[in-house]
N, CA and C of each residue as an Amber inpcrd file, in Angstrom:
protein
   459
 -38.5460000 -19.2770000  -7.9950000 -37.8460000 -18.7410000  -9.4530000
 -38.8290000 -19.5050000 -10.5060000 -39.2120000 -18.6650000 -11.3240000
 -39.8030000 -19.2600000 -12.5630000 -38.7080000 -19.9820000 -13.5590000
 -37.7220000 -19.4170000 -13.6110000 -36.9500000 -20.1250000 -14.6580000
 -35.2440000 -20.2960000 -13.9100000 -34.8290000 -21.4270000 -13.4280000
 -33.8620000 -21.2480000 -12.5840000 -32.5010000 -21.2050000 -13.7290000
 -32.6820000 -21.4090000 -14.8050000 -31.7370000 -21.2170000 -15.9940000
 -31.0790000 -19.4530000 -15.9590000 -32.4220000 -18.5540000 -15.9560000
 -32.5470000 -17.4570000 -16.3900000 -31.6200000 -16.4890000 -15.2800000
 -30.5980000 -16.0480000 -15.8180000 -30.0060000 -14.7490000 -14.9270000
 -29.5490000 -13.6200000 -15.7290000 -29.5130000 -12.5030000 -14.8870000
 -29.2330000 -11.2600000 -15.3040000 -27.7640000 -11.1260000 -15.4670000
 -26.5300000 -11.1710000 -16.3700000 -25.3770000 -11.0870000 -16.1830000
 -24.6490000  -9.8460000 -16.5430000 -23.9950000  -9.4700000 -15.4760000
 -23.5350000  -8.1760000 -15.5050000 -21.6120000  -8.4370000 -15.4670000
 -20.9080000  -7.1240000 -15.6510000 -19.6770000  -7.2610000 -16.0330000
 -19.2610000  -6.3360000 -15.2120000 -18.2290000  -6.0570000 -14.1960000
 -17.5760000  -5.1250000 -13.3920000 -16.2390000  -5.0780000 -13.7740000
 -15.8030000  -3.7770000 -13.6370000 -14.2310000  -3.5860000 -14.0900000
 -13.5760000  -2.7260000 -12.9040000 -12.5980000  -3.5540000 -12.4640000
 -11.5640000  -2.4400000 -11.4760000 -10.4220000  -1.9710000 -12.3830000
 -10.6420000  -0.8390000 -12.5210000  -9.8120000   0.0050000 -13.3450000
  -8.3020000   0.5810000 -12.8820000  -7.5960000   0.0510000 -13.0410000
  -6.1500000   0.5990000 -12.3700000  -5.4910000   1.5240000 -13.1950000
  -5.0050000   2.6610000 -12.7410000  -4.1080000   3.7450000 -13.5050000
  -3.1980000   4.3050000 -12.2990000  -2.0970000   4.4400000 -12.7790000
  -0.8680000   4.5760000 -11.8520000  -1.3300000   3.9780000 -10.4750000
  -1.2480000   2.7890000 -10.1560000  -1.3630000   2.2490000  -8.7760000
  -2.4030000   2.2690000  -8.1670000  -3.5890000   2.9690000  -8.7820000
  -4.8350000   3.6480000  -7.9720000  -6.1460000   2.5910000  -8.2330000
  -7.2400000   2.7440000  -8.1270000  -8.3770000   2.0860000  -8.6150000
  -9.5640000   2.8930000  -8.5170000 -10.4000000   3.0990000  -9.7530000
 -11.4860000   4.0390000 -10.0210000 -12.7540000   3.7400000  -9.0580000
 -12.9540000   4.4580000  -8.1680000 -14.4940000   4.0580000  -7.5740000
 -15.5710000   5.2440000  -8.3390000 -16.7040000   4.8470000  -8.4640000
 -17.8120000   5.6910000  -8.7610000 -19.0090000   5.6420000  -7.7120000
 -19.4480000   6.7510000  -7.4870000 -20.3900000   6.4520000  -6.5240000
 -21.7680000   6.6960000  -7.1170000 -22.7960000   5.4920000  -6.9420000
 -23.8620000   5.4380000  -7.7600000 -24.8760000   6.6480000  -7.6020000
 -25.6590000   6.9920000  -8.4760000 -26.5500000   7.9260000  -8.2780000
 -27.7240000   7.6930000  -7.3110000 -28.2750000   8.8060000  -6.5610000
 -29.1560000   8.5840000  -5.2530000 -30.5280000   7.9690000  -5.9850000
 -30.6780000   8.1040000  -7.5050000 -31.9370000   7.6720000  -8.2950000
 -31.9360000   6.2890000  -8.5250000 -30.6500000   5.5610000  -8.2460000
 -30.6180000   4.2390000  -8.8980000 -31.3980000   2.9560000  -8.1060000
 -31.8720000   2.2430000  -8.7630000 -32.9170000   1.3190000  -8.1910000
 -32.2710000   0.3810000  -7.0470000 -30.9500000   0.1490000  -7.5800000
 -29.8810000  -1.1450000  -6.8350000 -29.0520000  -0.1930000  -6.0370000
 -28.7100000  -0.1040000  -4.9050000 -27.7300000   0.5160000  -4.0730000
 -27.5000000   1.9450000  -4.4720000 -28.4670000   2.5230000  -4.2900000
 -28.2370000   4.4090000  -4.6890000 -27.1910000   4.5890000  -3.7520000
 -26.5030000   5.6420000  -4.0000000 -25.5710000   6.3850000  -3.2550000
 -24.3980000   5.8540000  -2.6710000 -24.2670000   4.4850000  -3.1830000
 -23.1400000   3.6390000  -2.7670000 -21.9570000   3.7800000  -3.6950000
 -20.8690000   3.1840000  -3.2040000 -19.5700000   3.2420000  -3.7890000
 -19.2660000   2.1380000  -5.0200000 -18.8400000   1.9380000  -6.0870000
 -18.6390000   0.6490000  -6.6420000 -17.6300000   1.0970000  -7.4910000
 -17.3970000  -0.2550000  -8.4880000 -16.5430000   0.2020000  -9.4670000
 -17.6350000  -0.0540000 -11.0480000 -17.1250000   0.8930000 -12.0350000
 -17.8240000   0.7110000 -13.5930000 -18.4160000  -0.4960000 -13.7020000
 -19.1460000  -0.5940000 -14.7380000 -19.7090000  -1.7890000 -15.0370000
 -21.2200000  -2.0120000 -15.1520000 -21.7580000  -2.8490000 -15.7190000
 -23.0570000  -2.8610000 -16.3830000 -23.8090000  -4.3790000 -16.7500000
 -24.7360000  -4.4300000 -17.2700000 -25.4050000  -5.6100000 -17.8340000
 -24.9840000  -5.7030000 -19.1690000 -25.0880000  -7.1470000 -19.3910000
 -25.0140000  -7.7050000 -20.8520000 -26.1570000  -7.3280000 -21.5680000
 -25.9180000  -6.9870000 -22.8900000 -27.0000000  -6.5860000 -23.4070000
 -26.8270000  -6.8650000 -25.1170000 -28.0700000  -7.4140000 -25.7390000
 -27.8490000  -8.2160000 -26.7480000 -27.0480000  -7.1590000 -27.9550000
 -27.1900000  -5.9620000 -27.4040000 -26.5910000  -4.8430000 -28.8850000
 -25.0700000  -4.8730000 -28.4800000 -24.5090000  -5.9560000 -27.7500000
 -23.0320000  -5.9020000 -27.1780000 -22.5470000  -7.1970000 -28.2970000
 -23.4500000  -7.7410000 -28.7900000 -23.0980000  -8.5680000 -29.8480000
 -23.7980000  -8.7850000 -31.3550000 -25.1350000  -8.7190000 -31.1800000
 -25.8330000  -9.0860000 -32.1410000 -25.7470000  -7.9910000 -33.7130000
 -25.2780000  -6.9670000 -33.5970000 -24.9030000  -6.1710000 -34.6260000
 -23.2690000  -6.3220000 -35.2150000 -22.7630000  -7.5310000 -34.5920000
 -21.2080000  -7.6250000 -35.0810000 -21.3710000  -9.0750000 -35.7690000
 -20.4680000  -9.1500000 -36.8300000 -20.4190000 -10.2160000 -37.1780000
 -19.6470000 -11.5440000 -36.6190000 -20.5270000 -12.5070000 -36.6830000
 -19.7510000 -13.7350000 -35.5750000 -18.7330000 -13.9760000 -35.7240000
 -17.6900000 -14.8230000 -34.9040000 -16.7370000 -15.1060000 -35.2190000
 -16.4110000 -16.5710000 -35.6460000 -17.2350000 -17.3060000 -35.0870000
 -17.4010000 -18.4880000 -35.8460000 -19.2310000 -18.6820000 -36.6050000
 -19.3750000 -19.8590000 -37.1000000 -20.4260000 -19.8260000 -37.6010000
 -21.6260000 -19.2920000 -36.5990000 -21.4520000 -19.9540000 -35.5410000
 -22.9110000 -19.8110000 -34.7170000 -22.6030000 -18.5560000 -33.4830000
 -21.2530000 -18.2800000 -33.0430000 -21.0630000 -17.5710000 -32.0190000
 -20.0780000 -16.6550000 -32.1830000 -20.0760000 -15.6280000 -31.1250000
 -19.3460000 -14.4620000 -31.0530000 -18.4280000 -14.5300000 -29.8360000
 -17.2900000 -13.9180000 -30.1410000 -16.1780000 -13.8700000 -29.0510000
 -15.8410000 -12.5840000 -28.4950000 -15.3010000 -12.5820000 -27.3120000
 -14.9330000 -11.2260000 -26.3960000 -16.2390000 -10.4130000 -26.1710000
 -17.5300000 -11.0400000 -26.0140000 -18.6450000 -10.3810000 -25.6770000
 -18.6310000  -9.8140000 -24.4030000 -18.3610000 -10.3080000 -23.2390000
 -18.2230000  -9.6370000 -22.0380000 -17.1580000  -8.7850000 -22.0160000
 -15.9600000  -8.5450000 -22.9340000 -15.1960000  -7.8280000 -22.7600000
 -15.5830000  -6.4500000 -23.6380000 -15.9570000  -6.7320000 -24.7300000
 -16.9600000  -5.7320000 -25.4210000 -17.9390000  -4.9240000 -24.3290000
 -18.7850000  -5.7250000 -23.4780000 -19.8320000  -5.0890000 -22.8080000
 -18.9200000  -4.3040000 -21.7940000 -17.8420000  -4.5290000 -21.0340000
 -17.1340000  -3.6090000 -20.1260000 -16.6270000  -2.4920000 -20.6490000
 -16.0360000  -2.6650000 -21.8500000 -15.3490000  -1.6000000 -22.5290000
 -16.6100000  -0.2930000 -22.9640000 -17.8580000  -1.0290000 -23.2960000
 -18.9740000  -0.1540000 -23.3380000 -19.2500000   0.6620000 -22.3170000
 -19.2830000  -0.4290000 -21.1080000 -19.9720000   0.3180000 -20.2350000
 -19.2180000   1.4370000 -19.3870000 -17.7760000   1.2070000 -19.3700000
 -16.9650000   2.1200000 -18.8030000 -16.8730000   3.2500000 -19.9370000
 -16.9630000   3.2050000 -21.1360000 -17.2980000   4.4560000 -21.9000000
 -17.9330000   4.8950000 -21.8660000 -19.3880000   4.4850000 -21.3980000
 -20.7190000   5.5030000 -21.3400000 -20.6190000   5.9210000 -19.8360000
 -20.0730000   5.2160000 -18.8390000 -20.4650000   5.4960000 -17.5660000
 -19.4420000   6.8040000 -16.9470000 -17.9030000   6.4530000 -17.5800000
 -17.0820000   7.3540000 -16.9350000 -16.1380000   8.0600000 -18.3360000
 -16.4460000   7.4550000 -19.4680000 -15.7200000   8.2920000 -20.5000000
 -14.2430000   7.7850000 -20.6370000 -14.0270000   6.4840000 -20.0920000
 -12.5870000   6.1970000 -20.2030000 -12.5030000   4.8340000 -21.0930000
 -11.3060000   4.6180000 -21.7580000 -10.9810000   3.6200000 -22.8050000
 -10.3470000   2.9290000 -21.6460000 -10.4620000   1.4390000 -21.8800000
  -9.5490000   0.4820000 -20.7440000  -8.6040000  -0.3860000 -21.9590000
  -7.9850000  -1.2170000 -21.5710000  -7.2440000  -2.3200000 -22.1980000
  -6.8900000  -3.2760000 -21.0830000  -6.3340000  -4.2430000 -21.5570000
  -5.6570000  -5.5850000 -20.8580000  -6.9600000  -6.2850000 -19.9850000
  -7.9640000  -6.1830000 -20.1960000  -9.1660000  -6.9290000 -19.2960000
  -8.7140000  -8.2340000 -19.0100000  -8.8610000  -8.6990000 -17.6530000
  -8.6240000 -10.2080000 -17.3120000  -9.4260000 -10.5150000 -16.2360000
 -10.0480000 -11.9150000 -16.0500000 -10.8190000 -12.1130000 -15.1760000
 -10.2170000 -12.0620000 -13.7290000 -11.0880000 -11.3610000 -12.7660000
 -11.1740000 -11.8740000 -11.6140000 -11.7000000 -12.6790000 -10.6300000
 -13.1850000 -12.5670000 -10.6640000 -13.7240000 -13.5000000  -9.9410000
 -15.2250000 -13.4080000 -10.5860000 -16.0620000 -14.1360000  -9.9690000
 -17.4720000 -14.0510000 -10.1090000 -18.2560000 -14.2260000  -9.0100000
 -19.5550000 -13.5840000  -8.7840000 -20.3220000 -13.5210000  -7.8960000
 -22.0350000 -13.5930000  -8.2210000 -22.5680000 -14.4270000  -7.3010000
 -23.9010000 -14.0320000  -7.8750000 -24.6270000 -13.3880000  -6.4390000
 -25.9840000 -13.0000000  -6.5950000 -26.9690000 -12.5760000  -6.1620000
 -28.3400000 -12.8590000  -6.4700000 -29.1810000 -12.7830000  -5.4390000
 -30.5020000 -12.6930000  -5.9770000 -31.2460000 -11.2230000  -5.3810000
 -31.4290000 -10.4350000  -6.1120000 -32.0640000  -9.1360000  -5.6540000
 -32.9670000  -8.9260000  -4.7580000 -33.3890000  -7.8660000  -4.2380000
 -34.7170000  -7.4740000  -3.6280000 -35.7980000  -7.8070000  -4.5680000
 -35.4950000  -7.4690000  -5.6680000 -36.7880000  -7.7510000  -6.4240000
 -36.5700000  -9.5090000  -7.0900000 -36.3600000 -10.0980000  -6.8100000
 -36.3060000 -11.6010000  -7.1320000 -35.6160000 -11.9420000  -8.2570000
 -34.5320000 -10.9110000  -8.8270000 -33.8690000 -11.3040000 -10.0880000
 -32.5580000 -11.8830000  -9.6340000 -32.1570000 -13.0070000 -10.1670000
 -30.7550000 -13.4610000  -9.6570000 -29.5010000 -12.9770000 -10.9510000
 -28.7720000 -12.5150000 -10.0300000 -27.8040000 -12.1570000 -11.4150000
 -26.4580000 -12.6310000 -11.0040000 -25.5830000 -12.7340000 -12.1450000
 -24.3090000 -13.0650000 -12.2750000 -23.5540000 -12.0290000 -12.5000000
 -22.5760000 -11.7150000 -11.6340000 -21.6630000 -10.5920000 -11.9620000
 -20.1640000 -11.0950000 -11.9950000 -19.6300000 -10.9030000 -13.3520000
 -17.8800000 -11.0370000 -13.4890000 -17.1440000 -10.0670000 -12.9860000
 -16.5120000 -10.0080000 -12.3540000 -15.5610000  -9.1460000 -12.0620000
 -14.2710000  -9.3060000 -12.7000000 -13.8600000  -8.0620000 -13.2500000
 -12.2980000  -8.1660000 -14.1250000 -11.5270000  -6.9140000 -13.6850000
 -10.4250000  -6.9620000 -14.1530000  -9.3110000  -6.1670000 -13.7800000
  -9.0710000  -5.3560000 -15.1860000  -9.0380000  -4.2070000 -15.2450000
  -8.3770000  -3.6130000 -16.7130000  -7.5850000  -2.3430000 -16.7450000
  -6.9440000  -2.2340000 -17.0330000  -5.6100000  -1.1380000 -17.3240000
  -6.2320000   0.0430000 -17.6410000  -6.2460000   1.1990000 -17.3180000
  -6.4830000   2.4860000 -17.7850000  -5.9290000   2.7990000 -19.3190000
  -6.4040000   3.2200000 -20.1960000  -5.7150000   3.3300000 -21.5030000
  -6.0330000   4.6730000 -22.0280000  -7.1200000   5.2420000 -21.8350000
  -7.1030000   6.8250000 -22.4770000  -8.2610000   7.4470000 -21.8020000
  -8.3910000   8.7000000 -21.9870000  -9.4760000   9.8200000 -21.3510000
  -9.4530000  10.0930000 -20.3180000 -10.2400000  10.9400000 -19.8830000
 -10.5280000  11.7360000 -18.9670000 -11.8260000  11.5290000 -18.2730000
 -11.9660000  11.2210000 -16.7880000 -13.2150000  10.7430000 -16.2560000
 -14.0000000  11.8750000 -16.3910000 -15.1600000  11.2200000 -17.1010000
 -16.5120000  12.2290000 -17.4860000 -18.0260000  11.4560000 -17.0050000
 -18.4080000  11.6740000 -15.7310000 -19.4200000  10.8480000 -15.2530000
 -20.8640000  11.2670000 -16.1090000 -21.4160000   9.9750000 -16.6670000
 -22.5520000  10.2300000 -16.9810000 -23.5860000  10.2490000 -15.4160000
 -24.0860000  11.2370000 -15.3370000 -24.9260000  11.7880000 -13.8930000
 -25.8750000  10.9760000 -13.7330000 -26.8370000  10.3880000 -14.7200000
 -27.6070000   9.4580000 -14.2970000 -27.4030000   8.0770000 -13.8400000
 -26.0410000   7.5250000 -13.9090000 -25.5900000   6.5620000 -13.3300000
 -24.6730000   6.5190000 -12.2410000 -23.8510000   7.6870000 -12.2270000
 -23.1120000   8.0730000 -11.0580000 -22.9010000   9.3010000 -10.5170000
 -22.3550000   9.8630000  -9.1070000 -22.4430000  11.2030000  -8.9550000
 -21.2320000  11.8280000  -8.8150000 -20.0690000  11.1570000  -8.3700000
 -18.9800000  11.2500000  -7.9740000 -18.1190000  10.2300000  -8.2480000
 -16.5330000  10.5940000  -8.6240000 -15.8080000   9.4360000  -8.5640000
 -14.5310000   9.7000000  -7.4960000 -13.4750000   8.8970000  -7.7400000
 -12.4430000   8.8800000  -6.9420000 -11.1770000   7.8470000  -7.4830000
 -10.3310000   8.3290000  -7.5820000  -9.0200000   7.0460000  -7.7340000
  -8.5590000   7.0290000  -6.1470000  -8.2940000   5.6130000  -5.6520000
  -8.0260000   5.4130000  -4.3080000  -7.0290000   4.1230000  -4.6380000
  -6.4790000   4.3920000  -3.2350000  -5.2680000   3.0490000  -2.9030000
  -6.3800000   1.9780000  -2.3450000  -5.7990000   0.8870000  -1.9620000
  -7.1070000   0.1860000  -1.5060000  -6.9940000   0.3460000  -0.0210000
  -6.0430000   1.0640000   0.7880000  -6.1250000   1.6990000   2.1490000
  -7.2830000   2.7240000   1.9750000  -7.0070000   3.7920000   1.1550000
  -8.0850000   4.6780000   0.8400000  -9.3290000   4.2710000   0.7520000
  -9.3560000   3.1780000   0.1400000 -10.8800000   2.2950000  -0.1380000
 -11.8210000   2.1220000   0.9620000 -11.0330000   1.8330000   1.9300000
 -11.6420000   1.6470000   3.3800000 -12.8070000   2.6840000   3.7150000
 -12.4720000   3.9240000   3.5040000 -13.2110000   5.3860000   3.9140000
 -14.3950000   5.4300000   3.0800000 -14.5840000   4.6670000   1.9140000
 -15.8980000   4.6850000   1.2240000 -16.8370000   3.8060000   1.4540000
 -18.1970000   4.1350000   1.4910000 -19.4040000   3.2540000   1.6250000
 -19.4450000   2.2340000   0.2990000 -18.9640000   1.2080000   0.1630000
 -18.5530000   0.2530000  -0.7980000 -19.6400000  -0.8010000  -0.7180000
 -20.3280000  -0.8680000  -1.9140000 -21.3560000  -2.1920000  -2.1380000
 -20.7940000  -3.3210000  -1.3310000 -21.3630000  -4.0700000  -0.8670000
 -20.7220000  -5.4410000  -0.2790000 -19.9890000  -6.1990000  -1.1900000
 -18.8000000  -6.5670000  -1.0110000 -17.9700000  -7.2930000  -1.5460000
 -17.0100000  -6.6760000  -2.5960000 -17.2370000  -5.2380000  -2.8840000
 -16.2390000  -4.5450000  -3.6130000 -14.8300000  -4.4600000  -2.9660000
 -14.6020000  -4.3130000  -1.7460000 -13.5750000  -4.1320000  -1.0230000
 -12.5640000  -5.4730000  -1.1310000 -13.2070000  -6.3010000  -1.1550000
 -12.4930000  -7.6360000  -1.1590000 -12.3340000  -8.1070000  -2.2810000
 -12.8120000  -7.5090000  -3.4820000 -12.6210000  -7.7490000  -4.8870000
 -11.2200000  -6.7810000  -5.2430000 -11.0190000  -5.4210000  -4.5500000
 -10.1440000  -4.7180000  -4.5410000  -8.6940000  -5.4230000  -3.9400000
  -9.1890000  -6.2560000  -2.8810000  -8.0250000  -6.8450000  -2.2890000
  -7.4120000  -8.0760000  -3.1620000  -8.3390000  -8.4410000  -3.9250000
  -7.9540000  -9.7040000  -4.9620000  -7.2320000  -9.0390000  -5.9530000
  -7.5960000  -7.9890000  -6.6040000  -6.8290000  -7.1840000  -7.3340000
  -5.2300000  -6.5680000  -6.9500000  -5.5370000  -6.2060000  -6.0400000
  -4.3470000  -6.1610000  -5.5250000  -3.2080000  -6.8690000  -5.2220000
  -3.7420000  -8.2440000  -4.5220000  -2.8790000  -9.4520000  -4.6690000
  -2.5300000  -9.9790000  -6.1510000  -3.4560000  -9.7240000  -6.9800000
  -2.9900000 -10.2340000  -8.1600000  -2.0680000  -9.4150000  -9.1470000
  -2.1880000  -8.1610000  -8.9760000  -1.2370000  -7.3430000  -9.8040000
  -0.1880000  -6.7570000  -8.9540000   0.3140000  -7.6940000  -7.8710000
   1.3330000  -7.3490000  -7.5470000   2.2900000  -8.4750000  -7.0970000
   1.9200000  -9.5530000  -8.1190000   2.4690000 -10.7950000  -7.8130000
   3.5620000 -11.1090000  -8.9770000
């Protein structure tokens, strides 16, 4: 690796509505994990903060939350609320790019699912038990279990 400090940063959201979780099936044209089921999310981009006023002299707050709100709205047309941290995972993809993925839980706020077909081809609201019937990206089911345990406390 050329720069051990340089990582792609992504954030994903396990969206909860009426006790069910939103899954999306990634488009078959996606470079990573085509046609597999996942939860909405995406990469942090400078546009998620650069055009906003800084919250302090040098820094922006809520950048990850803003990124997740943007990604969910773009990918599935929903507004979310009550975003909270669940876990973080890292990987080095086949293209040698290291990624840090921050996984969050969020509550459905408003809207109807409207898929960006370049991103995903199907969606489903599922229970934890039903999620086992989907070809999930590695780790997603474990995160759903964590979310279930966290929200049932």
